[in-house]
N, C-alpha and C positions, 0 to 999 in steps of 0.2 A: 693576202687574205687567208684566213683559216676557214676551212670548209665548215658548213653548217653542222652543228652538233659537237664540234671539236674545240670551241672557244674556251670552255671551262678547263678542259684538259691542257690546252696551250698555256693558259694563265697559271695553272697549277705547276706546269713544267718550269715556267719562268720563276715562280716562287721558289721551287726546289733548287734551281740553278743559283739563285741569289744566296740561299742558305749554304750551299756547297762552296760558292765563291767566298763567302764570308769566312767560313771555316778555313779554307786554303789561305786566305789573307792573314788571319790571325796566326795560323800555324807557321807561316813564313816570316812572321815578325812585323807585318805591315798593319799596325793598329788602325791607322787612319783609313786605309782601304777597307779593312774589316768593319769599321764603324760606318762607312758609307754603305756597304752592302747590308749591314744590319738595319740602317734607316730605310733603305730602299726595298727591303724584302716584302713589306706589307703592301706595296703599291699594286702588284698584280691581284692580290686578294681583294683590294678595294674595288678594282675594275670589275671583278667577277660578282660582287655583291648585288643582289637583286634590288636593294634600296639605294637611294642616291647617296653616294659617298664623295661627291664633288668637293664639299667643304673640307672634309678630312684629308682628301687627296691633296688639295691645295695647301692645307696647313702642314702636311708632311713635306711637301716640296719646299715650302718656306723654311721649315726647320732644317732641312738638308742644306738649303742655300745659306742659312745663317751659320751653320757648322762647317760648311765646305764652300768657301767663297767662289771657287771655280764653277759652282753649280747655280750661281745666281741667275744667269740667263735662262736656265731651264724653268725655274719657277716663274720668272717674268713672262716667258713665252706662253706657258700654260695659262696664266691669268689673263693675258691679252688675246688669246685665241677666241675667235667668235664661235658662238654656239651654233651648230648646225644640226638639224633634226631630219632624219629620213635617210 
């Protein structure tokens, strides 16, 4: 758990880490890994949005799964997860 009031900062930190990891991957010659980080970098921003980004989040996961077959289970688990409120 992230303490109250720090959620946005935590998600921004994740976003920045993805950007840095993408850069490191591309610089080291790993285009595939760089492309994966590139695709994933917006996920934390979607979580932080005040408007419902569930469809965009799921679509991004589906795109990642299509481009990176090892990630198929991630998109499937997200889609199958029951919605809980509260």
